[in-house]
ROZADO-786389 format. One line per 5 residues: their letters; for each residue x, y, z of N, C-alpha, C. Coordinates in steps of 0.001 Angstrom, whole numbers, padded with zeros to 6 digits. Atoms other than C-alpha are relative to their C-alpha. Layout:
BEGIN
A> X:Y:Z:X:Y:Z:X:Y:Z ~ ... .
***
This chain:
BEGIN
MLRFG> -001451:-000170:000023:024404:102968:092692:000335:001491:-000055 ~ -000417:-001395:-000011:026090:106272:093501:001188:000207:-000924 ~ -001065:-000341:000940:028461:108036:091105:001043:000855:000709 ~ -001036:-000791:-000657:031814:109388:092226:001100:000398:-000966 ~ -001164:-000460:000731:034776:111294:090929:001211:-000055:000911 .
TVGSG> -001227:000048:-000787:038398:111369:092060:000852:001232:-000249 ~ -001012:-001049:000087:040971:114059:092771:001283:-000619:000529 ~ -001221:000727:-000353:044455:112560:092771:000110:-001237:-000875 ~ -000162:001133:000915:045961:109849:090607:001162:-000900:000399 ~ -001057:000874:-000486:048459:108021:092788:-000509:-001408:000252 .
WITDE> 000368:001404:-000231:048449:104373:093822:-001163:-000130:000974 ~ 001070:000120:-000990:046122:105051:096757:-001358:000259:-000653 ~ 001241:-000225:000741:043482:106422:094360:-000367:-001231:-000812 ~ 000247:001253:000724:043870:103306:092233:-000688:-001021:000902 ~ 000538:001000:-000924:043173:101142:095281:-001414:000362:000469 .
YIHGA> 001349:-000405:-000430:040184:103202:096426:-001009:-000256:-001119 ~ 000892:000242:001139:038632:103051:092950:-000331:-001492:-000097 ~ 000190:001450:000073:039139:099280:092877:-000934:-000479:001103 ~ 000827:000412:-001130:037630:098879:096355:-001437:000479:-000114 ~ 001353:-000545:000153:034663:101154:095629:-000776:-000766:-001064 .
KDSGL> 000663:000769:001057:033875:099343:092392:-000315:-001418:000465 ~ 000168:001366:-000474:034334:095955:094046:-001174:-000130:000964 ~ 001121:000023:-000946:031700:096895:096630:-001339:-000144:-000714 ~ 001239:000048:000755:029076:097044:093877:-000934:001156:000290 ~ 000847:-001113:-000431:027787:100311:095340:000332:001313:-000718 .
WELTA> -000496:-001245:000569:029761:102886:093380:000357:-000158:-001475 ~ -000408:-000071:001399:030318:103861:089755:000924:001200:-000173 ~ -000921:-001100:000280:033360:105931:088783:-000411:000673:-001304 ~ 000446:-000715:001201:032163:108596:086362:000929:001139:-000407 ~ -000833:-001149:000349:034816:111333:086506:001324:-000023:000745 .
VYSRT> -001293:-000173:-000638:038460:112030:087255:000471:001424:-000249 ~ -000599:-001321:000165:040357:115272:087773:001506:-000158:-000155 ~ -001446:-000093:000134:043872:115992:086592:000342:001406:-000441 ~ -000407:-001354:000402:045821:119183:086087:000213:000104:-001500 ~ -000190:-000018:001457:046490:118178:082477:-000991:-000948:-000662 .
AERGE> 000968:000826:000727:044050:116798:079917:000622:-001336:-000408 ~ -000667:001236:000434:046606:114250:078699:000050:-001021:001127 ~ -000059:000904:-001137:047149:112774:082138:-001404:-000429:000411 ~ 001373:000326:-000355:043418:112938:082840:-000598:-001052:-000914 ~ 000522:000971:000964:042522:111062:079667:000618:-001377:000228 .
EYAAK> -000700:001256:-000258:045114:108421:080453:-000567:-000689:001243 ~ 000503:000575:-001256:043810:107954:084005:-001452:-000445:-000159 ~ 001403:000368:000236:040164:107924:082887:-000090:-001294:-000799 ~ 000000:001221:000801:040944:105255:080295:000398:-001200:000844 ~ -000473:001082:-000875:042777:103177:082896:-001126:-000552:000865 .
HRASK> 001062:000410:-000920:039719:103126:085166:-001392:000069:-000624 ~ 001253:-000020:000746:037016:103466:082496:-000999:001026:000555 ~ 000860:-001118:-000387:035640:106823:083637:-000373:000784:-001257 ~ 000478:-000662:001224:033586:108781:081116:000336:001483:-000064 ~ -000233:-001446:-000019:034444:112339:082213:001404:000319:000519 .
VFTNL> -001290:-000504:-000451:037744:114175:082598:-000130:001496:000253 ~ 000028:-001429:-000336:038040:117534:084340:001423:000481:000261 ~ -001263:-000656:-000335:041025:119850:084448:-000271:001274:000800 ~ 000423:-001155:-000788:039063:122504:086348:-000877:-000505:001140 ~ 000735:000529:-001149:037887:121710:089871:-001363:000654:000174 .
EEMAV> 001293:-000677:-000125:035126:124335:089836:-001035:-000634:-000932 ~ 000916:000648:000947:033601:122726:086755:-000395:-001390:000489 ~ 000298:001326:-000524:033839:119313:088374:-000977:000088:001179 ~ 000830:-000139:-001191:032206:120567:091583:-001467:000263:-000338 ~ 001389:-000287:000373:029077:121746:089727:-000567:-001050:-000955 .
SPDID> 000437:001001:000970:028874:118716:087459:-001138:-000860:000552 ~ 001086:000887:-000407:025612:116737:087611:000369:-001477:-000161 ~ -000409:001377:000285:027613:113613:086724:000615:-000709:001203 ~ -000528:000648:-001197:028939:112962:090244:-000858:000352:001217 ~ 000683:-000213:-001278:027250:112554:093619:001001:000249:001120 .
AVYIA> -001003:-000051:-001062:030454:112345:095615:001385:000045:-000619 ~ -001370:-000066:000473:034214:112787:095357:000935:-000601:001039 ~ -001085:000516:-000838:037241:110962:096737:001211:000869:-000255 ~ -001126:-000924:000122:040118:113367:097428:001254:-000642:000576 ~ -001277:000564:-000440:043669:112021:097600:001150:000828:-000553 .
SPNAF> -001043:-000934:000417:045679:115087:096665:000977:000197:001164 ~ -000890:-000298:-001127:048668:116293:098750:-000754:000698:001136 ~ 000706:-000489:-001191:047667:117241:102300:-000332:001487:-000050 ~ 000178:-001457:-000004:048060:120978:101718:-001217:000444:-000802 ~ 001141:-000362:000837:045192:120923:099191:-001341:-000515:000536 .
HYEQS> 001228:000636:-000483:042654:118969:101257:-001076:001011:000400 ~ 000972:-000957:-000528:041004:121984:102883:-000764:000701:-001123 ~ 000666:-000774:001054:040296:124092:099797:-000809:-000906:-000924 ~ 000717:000894:000905:039296:121141:097628:-001244:-000575:000650 ~ 001177:000519:-000707:036986:119612:100238:-001064:001080:000126 .
KLFLQ> 000933:-001120:-000167:035415:123009:100878:-000766:000270:-001294 ~ 000633:-000269:001296:034728:123552:097176:-001107:-001012:-000294 ~ 000998:001027:000330:032907:120237:096717:-001154:-000003:001003 ~ 001064:-000035:-001011:030983:120465:100000:-000947:001165:-000260 ~ 000840:-001179:000251:029747:123961:099144:-000899:-000188:-001225 .
HGKHV> 000828:000277:001178:028387:122583:095880:-000839:-001258:000174 ~ 000924:001087:-000299:026463:119825:097605:000480:-001392:-000355 ~ -000546:001326:000281:028810:116920:096877:000464:-000648:001305 ~ -000532:000752:-001124:029560:114245:099449:001503:-000159:-000210 ~ -001459:000042:000111:033291:114091:100218:000583:-001036:000953 .
ICEKP> -000869:000832:-000831:035602:111358:101468:001417:000415:-000357 ~ -001319:-000580:000223:039068:112821:101894:001047:-000801:000767 ~ -001067:000753:-000645:042308:111048:102674:000491:000696:001276 ~ -000582:-000520:-001231:043877:111440:106072:001358:000634:-000313 ~ 000815:-000739:-000961:044846:113783:107541:-000819:001060:-000729 .
LCAQA> 000890:-000942:000684:041941:116048:106645:000643:001366:-000188 ~ -000603:-001335:000038:043653:119324:107516:001092:000078:001069 ~ -001060:-000191:-000987:046714:120514:109393:-000508:000709:001249 ~ 000549:-000750:-001138:044568:122714:111654:-001414:-000484:000319 ~ 001310:000497:-000433:041589:121517:113689:-001114:000987:-000321 .
EKVRE> 001012:-001018:000312:039767:124804:113084:-000569:-000211:-001402 ~ 000457:000234:001373:039589:123949:109377:-000875:-001247:-000083 ~ 000834:001206:-000039:038225:120464:110092:-001386:000358:000516 ~ 001283:-000416:-000581:035512:122018:112254:-000810:000808:-001010 ~ 000689:-000813:001012:034673:124526:109510:-000591:-000882:-001095 .
LQNIA> 000472:000879:001068:034380:121813:106855:-001158:-000873:000476 ~ 001104:000793:-000544:032183:119685:109094:-001272:000837:000091 ~ 001168:-000882:-000061:029881:122663:109608:-000566:000270:-001390 ~ 000465:-000203:001381:029721:123312:105841:-000760:-001226:-000489 ~ 000674:001236:000407:028822:119677:105244:-001386:-000083:000632 .
KQHGV> 001287:000035:-000704:026062:119903:107842:-000987:000982:-000623 ~ 000861:-001023:000597:024687:123116:106315:-000547:-000429:-001361 ~ 000406:000398:001355:024521:121533:102858:-000589:-001408:-000038 ~ 000631:001313:-000062:023175:118185:104042:000765:-001100:-000701 ~ -000826:001018:000653:026110:116133:102752:000946:-000637:001014 .
IFLEA> -000910:000743:-000859:028549:113636:104237:001431:000440:-000270 ~ -001424:-000331:000089:032161:114626:104948:000752:-000987:000883 ~ -000605:001122:-000707:034289:111639:105911:001503:-000040:-000234 ~ -001437:000217:000120:037965:111086:106622:000252:-001456:-000359 ~ -000297:001364:000435:039363:108042:104830:001073:-000597:000901 .
IMFLH> -000919:000660:-000928:040916:106134:107719:-000488:-001429:000184 ~ 000450:001394:000015:040785:102345:107530:-000447:-000505:001359 ~ 000253:000539:-001336:040789:101693:111281:-001473:000013:000388 ~ 001383:-000144:-000451:037238:102945:111812:-000982:-000886:-000748 ~ 000966:000673:000864:035680:100874:109037:000278:-001485:-000223 .
LPQRK> -000324:001412:000175:037419:097502:109093:-000825:-000866:000948 ~ 000809:000851:-000878:035194:094705:110438:000804:-000651:001125 ~ -000812:000619:-001049:038112:093232:112399:000247:000921:001191 ~ -000107:-000880:-001168:038034:096285:114658:-000806:-000558:001167 ~ 000798:000610:-001075:035281:094494:116614:000753:-001161:000635 .
ILEDA> -000808:001090:-000547:037600:091493:116994:001010:000559:000992 ~ -000962:-000647:-000894:040209:093792:118515:-000684:000476:001275 ~ 000683:-000554:-001170:037730:095531:120822:-000494:-001102:000936 ~ 000452:001120:-000840:036277:092206:122028:001185:-000638:000724 ~ -001186:000598:-000615:039780:090858:122679:000510:000850:001161 .
LKEIG> -000478:-000884:-001060:040700:093907:124755:-000813:-000173:001285 ~ 000843:000222:-001177:037797:093099:127081:000421:-001242:000783 ~ -000393:001257:-000629:039402:089743:127865:001310:000073:000776 ~ -001328:-000035:-000616:042748:090963:129178:000043:000837:001279 ~ 000033:-000719:-001270:041588:092773:132310:000346:001462:-000152 .
HISMA> -000349:-001423:000034:042820:096226:133191:001241:000220:-000852 ~ -001124:-000322:000885:045078:097668:130490:000793:001148:000613 ~ -000856:-001028:-000598:047998:099584:131973:000968:000605:-001002 ~ -000958:-000464:000992:050158:099950:128859:-000449:-000425:-001395 ~ 000237:000330:001404:049596:100120:125115:001126:000616:-000813 .
KLDFC> -001056:-000477:000884:052281:100458:122445:-000490:-000111:-001438 ~ 000505:-000040:001373:051161:101512:118969:001127:000439:-000920 ~ -001174:-000244:000836:053744:101384:116200:-000349:-000032:-001484 ~ 000054:000043:001459:053856:102292:112526:001276:000660:-000523 ~ -001270:-000456:000552:057430:102608:111278:000198:-000687:-001345 .
QRSSK> -000090:000547:001348:057802:102169:107529:000954:000859:-000826 ~ -000993:-000739:000786:060826:103167:105486:-000642:000525:-001275 ~ 000625:-000623:001160:059672:105608:102846:000651:-000462:-001302 ~ -000523:000359:001323:060013:104544:099224:000732:001185:-000635 ~ -000631:-001207:000530:061174:108134:098604:001241:000402:000799 .
LDSYL> -001109:-000385:-000872:063895:108106:101270:001322:000094:-000756 ~ -001279:-000009:000713:066754:107271:098902:000174:001277:-000818 ~ -000117:-001233:000776:065981:110223:096632:000184:001199:000920 ~ -000172:-001090:-000967:065707:112479:099685:001452:000049:000492 ~ -001350:000066:-000547:069089:111286:100979:001059:000495:-000980 .
VGELP> -000969:-000510:000981:070802:112309:097731:-000280:001454:-000369 ~ 000186:-001429:000177:069461:115854:097961:-001280:000447:-000670 ~ 001273:-000375:000603:066082:115735:096247:-001026:000299:001093 ~ 001048:-000311:-000967:062847:116880:097916:-001333:-000588:-000479 ~ 001280:000619:000373:060024:114378:097274:-001140:000628:000809 .
NIFNP> 001173:-000589:-000651:056498:115486:098196:-000117:-000377:001473 ~ 000249:000488:-001346:056402:113364:101337:000966:000594:001022 ~ -000948:-000655:-000903:059399:115259:102797:-000017:001520:-000170 ~ 000082:-001425:000310:058260:118719:101679:-000986:000696:000945 ~ 000907:-000672:-000942:056842:120965:104446:-001056:000864:-000680 .
QLETG> 000996:-000789:000719:055045:123061:101809:-001279:-000792:-000236 ~ 001151:000867:000268:052728:120078:101296:-000575:-000608:001278 ~ 000553:000385:-001309:052066:119552:105032:000123:-001507:000243 ~ -000251:001425:-000151:053681:116146:105288:000893:-000265:001209 ~ -000863:000394:-001109:056125:114367:107594:-000467:-001306:000606 .
ALMDL> 000287:001317:-000583:056162:111193:109686:-001298:-000005:000799 ~ 001229:-000058:-000793:053401:112287:112066:-001229:000053:-000896 ~ 001158:-000179:000876:051032:113404:109317:-000256:-001227:-000864 ~ 000148:001113:000932:051703:110409:107087:-000248:-001337:000702 ~ 000089:001299:-000667:052103:107499:109546:-000480:000089:001446 .
GVYCV> 000390:-000132:-001403:051642:108760:113104:-001500:000058:000199 ~ 001457:-000100:-000085:047976:109459:112407:-000636:-001376:000189 ~ 000529:001355:-000137:047434:105678:112169:000115:-000513:001437 ~ -000125:000348:-001415:048534:105430:115804:-000887:000884:000871 ~ 000830:-000927:-000773:046719:108517:117081:-001462:-000435:-000034 .
YPALA> 001402:000387:000135:043376:107259:115760:-000417:-001109:000975 ~ 000424:001038:-000945:043211:103963:117696:000176:000409:001462 ~ -000191:-000446:-001377:044601:105621:120819:-001217:000785:000495 ~ 001139:-000823:-000411:041787:108183:120925:-001314:-000766:-000116 ~ 001239:000756:000173:039112:105805:119631:-000211:-000994:001128 .
LFGRP> 000118:001046:-001019:039858:103148:122230:000046:000538:001428 ~ -000226:-000459:-001372:040895:105231:125238:-000459:001428:000275 ~ 000445:-001374:-000201:039582:108766:124692:001165:000973:000068 ~ -001027:-001040:-000090:041475:111985:125265:000909:-000262:001191 ~ -000923:000149:-001135:044624:111660:127398:000026:001264:000845 .
ENVHA> -000099:-001186:-000857:045216:113976:130338:001308:000750:-000236 ~ -001283:-000642:000276:048789:114685:129249:000651:-000677:-001196 ~ -000672:000538:001185:050770:114273:126028:001395:000605:-000099 ~ -001368:-000482:000195:054523:114498:125455:000548:-000610:-001283 ~ -000489:000458:001304:056218:114244:122058:001458:000374:-000207 .
EMLPI> -001378:-000249:000419:059771:113977:120748:000130:-000453:-001448 ~ -000183:000391:001404:061002:113765:117167:001471:000019:-000382 ~ -001303:-000100:000642:064076:113215:115037:-000199:000846:-001251 ~ 000225:-000880:001154:064165:116187:112635:000871:-000403:-001188 ~ -000764:000228:001217:065324:115921:109049:000304:001331:-000670 .
RSGLD> -000523:-001213:000645:066959:118429:106703:-001086:000983:-000411 ~ 001047:-000900:000492:063690:119842:105337:-000765:000693:001128 ~ 000690:-000599:-001134:062521:120755:108842:-001158:-000816:000529 ~ 001084:000873:-000434:059974:117964:109135:000513:-001052:000982 ~ -000342:001099:-000885:059908:115001:111487:000206:-001269:-000815 .
GSGVV> -000253:001261:000676:061549:111867:110143:-000554:-001170:000779 ~ 000571:001011:-000888:060399:109853:113137:-000399:000694:001296 ~ 000461:-000613:-001241:058709:110477:116454:-000470:-001015:001018 ~ 000509:000791:-001118:057710:109123:119838:-000948:000878:000803 ~ 001000:-000730:-000776:054590:110207:121712:-000389:-000834:001205 .
TMRYP> 000505:000660:-001197:053636:109338:125274:-001294:000675:000427 ~ 001293:-000490:-000457:049988:109724:126233:-000253:-000527:001405 ~ 000227:000389:-001392:049268:109726:129951:-001500:000052:000310 ~ 001379:000098:-000469:045850:108551:131173:000035:-000246:001505 ~ -000016:000226:-001448:044795:108280:134825:000451:-001407:000390 .
DKLVT> -000296:001387:-000368:045269:104498:134727:000861:-000734:-001007 ~ -000808:000695:001008:047520:103777:131746:000917:000966:-000733 ~ -000878:-000728:000900:050332:104888:129475:-000164:-000579:-001405 ~ 000091:000430:001389:050006:104761:125694:001145:000664:-000756 ~ -001118:-000556:000756:053125:105176:123563:-000221:-000235:-001488 .
LTYSK> 000109:000069:001451:053133:105872:119838:001393:000154:-000589 ~ -001269:-000127:000710:056181:105279:117641:-000280:-000075:-001497 ~ 000235:-000059:001443:056274:106165:113961:001250:000549:-000682 ~ -001207:-000428:000706:058988:106686:111377:-000126:-000257:-001487 ~ -000133:000209:001442:059633:107101:107661:001457:-000274:-000360 .
LGQAG> -001431:000175:000223:063355:106479:108107:000449:-001446:000111 ~ -000379:001392:-000179:063375:102791:108999:-001223:-000891:000086 ~ 001091:000977:000012:061277:099645:108875:-000056:-000712:001348 ~ 000152:000656:-001290:059909:098291:112141:-000207:-001500:-000167 ~ 000267:001428:-000048:059972:094612:112965:-000897:-000328:001166 .
ANSDF> 000823:000203:-001189:058074:095062:116197:-001471:000177:-000328 ~ 001448:-000091:000188:054313:094968:116624:-000579:001000:000993 ~ 000732:-000762:-001015:051708:096958:118521:-000596:-000986:000999 ~ 000651:000881:-000966:050349:095506:121743:-000679:000784:001111 ~ 000779:-000548:-001107:047930:096146:124578:000196:-000941:001181 .
QGTEG> -000390:000846:-001121:049063:094870:127977:-000991:000140:001156 ~ 000970:000002:-001087:046485:093888:130598:000395:-000947:001115 ~ -000299:000869:-001152:046421:092090:133928:-000223:-001469:-000318 ~ 000323:001398:000324:045053:088917:132289:000639:-000472:-001307 ~ -000634:000396:001245:047107:088925:129097:000316:001191:-000879 .
TVRVD> -000393:-001028:000965:048177:090845:126019:-000695:-000252:-001334 ~ 000495:000098:001370:046567:091569:122674:001075:000586:-000905 ~ -001047:-000408:000951:049114:091761:119868:-000636:000288:-001358 ~ 000462:-000362:001342:048508:093464:116516:001235:000235:-000861 ~ -001194:-000115:000840:051096:093006:113785:-000001:001274:-000834 .
SISRL> 000093:-001240:000767:049828:095961:111721:-001163:000819:000526 ~ 001063:-000826:-000576:047899:098721:113468:-000772:000739:-001085 ~ 000706:-000721:001065:047029:100430:110164:-001018:-000888:-000699 ~ 000895:000936:000671:045450:097325:108603:-000769:-000877:000985 ~ 000539:000894:-001033:044471:095674:111902:000200:-001457:-000426 .
AGISL> -000358:001337:000458:046266:092569:110690:000811:-000724:001063 ~ -000771:000800:-000939:047732:089715:112709:-000389:000252:001446 ~ 000480:-000212:-001369:045580:090069:115824:000041:-001328:000749 ~ -000064:001214:-000809:046297:087535:118558:-000109:000333:001479 ~ 000175:-000146:-001445:045481:087055:122240:001032:-000871:000705 .
WRKDK> -001037:000700:-000757:048365:086091:124536:-000434:-000013:001469 ~ 000524:000092:-001366:046883:084853:127810:001141:-000043:001015 ~ -001041:-000031:-001026:048741:085134:131108:000573:-001385:000288 ~ -000554:001347:-000159:049148:081331:131155:000888:-000376:-001177 ~ -000909:000113:001138:051239:081835:127968:-000579:-000733:-001209 .
TVVPL> 000629:000538:001203:048738:080262:125590:-000281:001153:-000963 ~ 000196:-001015:001030:048362:082128:122312:-001196:-000393:-000861 ~ 001203:000257:000791:045023:082413:120487:-000009:000930:-001213 ~ 000098:-000846:001197:045163:083674:116873:-001465:000425:-000206 ~ 001360:-000509:000148:042127:085887:116243:-000309:000487:-001411 .
YGDDD> 000223:-000498:001369:042587:087425:112805:001333:000037:-000724 ~ -001222:000027:000793:045135:087014:110036:000241:001295:-000731 ~ -000325:-001199:000773:045708:089466:107222:-000699:-000057:-001349 ~ 000478:-000153:001368:044147:090727:104027:000900:001051:-000628 ~ -000972:-000953:000526:047026:092277:102133:-000434:000650:-001308 .
EKFRL> 000547:-000675:001172:044795:093351:099261:-000505:001379:000423 ~ 000316:-001353:-000449:044730:097102:099820:-001389:000434:-000447 ~ 001287:-000458:000507:041659:097609:097647:-001155:-000532:000843 ~ 001074:000534:-000838:039553:095321:099853:-000078:000744:001330 ~ -000023:-000764:-001243:040665:097180:102967:-000668:001365:-000193 .
MGWEA> 000583:-001311:000269:039722:100509:101395:-001454:-000108:-000424 ~ 001396:000210:000372:036484:099011:100117:-000945:000145:001169 ~ 000854:-000159:-001174:035157:099005:103683:-000315:001469:000261 ~ 000270:-001436:-000100:035541:102797:103761:-001081:000402:-000994 ~ 000969:-000336:001051:033625:103050:100486:-001399:-000500:000349 .
KDFHR> 001301:000548:-000390:030850:100812:101828:-000661:000852:001084 ~ 000582:-000821:-001064:030383:102874:104980:-000354:001395:-000512 ~ 000289:-001299:000613:030574:106132:103009:-001345:-000051:-000723 ~ 001269:000200:000717:027737:104829:100821:-001153:-000121:000993 ~ 001071:000220:-000983:025718:103727:103851:-000368:001295:000720 .
YIIEP> 000296:-001271:-000676:026046:107097:105578:-000819:000926:-000896 ~ 000749:-000828:000946:024689:108750:102424:-001415:-000529:-000210 ~ 001273:000625:000350:021871:106290:101645:-000901:-000206:001209 ~ 000775:000263:-001215:020788:105558:105226:000385:001003:001094 ~ -000483:-001025:-000930:021376:108869:107043:-000532:-000144:001421 .
EASRE> 000552:000107:-001353:019047:108242:109972:000534:-001229:000720 ~ -000460:001245:-000623:020053:104631:110619:001479:000055:000356 ~ -001449:-000046:-000230:023771:105476:110445:000457:001282:000688 ~ -000337:-001332:-000523:023622:108914:112060:000978:-000053:001175 ~ -000850:000060:-001187:025166:107957:115408:001429:-000423:-000360 .
EYLRC> -001318:000481:000427:028031:106078:113741:000749:001084:-000768 ~ -000633:-001060:000785:028708:108893:111289:000469:001145:000893 ~ -000380:-001088:-000900:028719:111530:114040:001207:-000385:000846 ~ -001171:000465:-000744:031213:109411:115982:001245:000132:-000871 ~ -001127:-000183:000921:033478:109422:112912:000414:001470:-000052 .
CELSL> -000286:-001435:000044:033192:113211:112729:000677:000462:001290 ~ -000567:-000367:-001292:033929:113563:116435:001460:-000435:000095 ~ -001371:000502:-000057:037042:111410:116165:000912:000759:-000961 ~ -000815:-000769:000943:038275:113268:113071:000430:001326:000615 ~ -000321:-001281:-000630:038120:116519:115003:000973:-000189:001164 .
QVSEC> -000893:000265:-001130:039749:115053:118120:001410:-000343:-000472 ~ -001310:000372:000535:042557:113516:116078:000701:001225:-000561 ~ -000595:-001212:000557:043118:116796:114247:000514:000914:001105 ~ -000443:-000820:-001133:043300:118676:117555:001259:-000572:000632 ~ -001158:000662:-000596:045747:116133:118940:001227:000157:-000885 .
MENLR> -001125:-000102:000927:047934:116184:115831:000554:001428:-000047 ~ -000447:-001396:000014:048045:119976:115818:000793:000311:001271 ~ -000709:-000184:-001261:049072:119975:119492:001375:-000658:-000037 ~ -001275:000705:000097:051774:117406:118791:000983:000774:-000882 ~ -000885:-000774:000878:053162:119491:115928:000556:001220:000714 .
KQLGV> -000470:-001172:-000754:053356:122515:118201:001097:-000401:000976 ~ -001032:000478:-000918:055295:120508:120769:001301:-000300:-000742 ~ -001166:000417:000759:057633:119203:118087:000663:001152:-000754 ~ -000536:-001122:000757:058115:122584:116423:-000080:-000204:-001505 ~ 000213:000219:001436:056893:121315:113038:-001045:000984:-000485 .
RFPSD> 000907:-001037:000453:055352:124260:111241:-000192:-000093:-001513 ~ 000323:-000051:001412:053615:124565:107893:-000329:001443:-000387 ~ 000347:-001362:000425:053021:127711:105800:-001419:000406:000388 ~ 001389:-000324:-000329:049304:127473:106656:-000219:000272:001481 ~ 000134:-000297:-001437:049944:127781:110412:000054:001504:000211 .
TD> 000087:-001450:-000184:048959:131244:111571:000408:000451:001396 ~ -000343:-000413:-001370:049803:131185:115294:001506:000111:000163 .
***
């Protein structure tokens, strides 16, 4: 069993801890918090034995083999770099970094130190991804795909009355594309590769970020559109349209509600839903463990994850440039 620590104490960290423990492969031994009081409270909640309020001390600790990072986006680069340089395996929440150059640097550091550096993105690790990929082979030539993740932010009401929650704060490298659009960019690039042309439009909000956006990816033989928003809740689904039918996906982030709609109008349900977030995130924890324990057997799969993380980061950075969404860390 491998030992891990956490950086971040939001609900997503709770779910990852639950999923990692549920896998039977991981033991939570340490948590980080900026304050000892909050750290002690969080450690007690999840039964961790160590609390750190200093990241440097945590990075050199012999009590952890790996770390899960779920801090605000703006901190991902420096925190990941610190742990990688001290020989700790790192799984970091999406998006890894706002700039692709930083992703490439971190991947090189991980390689130099012989450790795993993984982006926590559910799509790549869910077993139902094979169900989706097999279904796509049954619908002939795909000419159009529509990928959607529009989810009204729980922080929208406070933003609308003049507050500035983290998720709408450009200082923390957030926004609709970074928070939700990434869930659409990943399957687009994983399933179809790099597009030959990309065009993006957004609806800006008061803080200067994107509240919602639309992206059109042009391939030689297909169009792929991405829609994402933190301003409203979508009722529509994602779908892949082929000459022999359509594959529908109710949730592209969870790969839930997958069905095959044949051209004769028959509908074949293929996969339902697992709304337990911790189980969904547990698949990431299982693969993270496997990449560490079985490096040779999993090498090709792990390198594909790294390749996609870099491609997605490059695409997201390009989209931000088109949209005019800038962060303090942008230097160009």
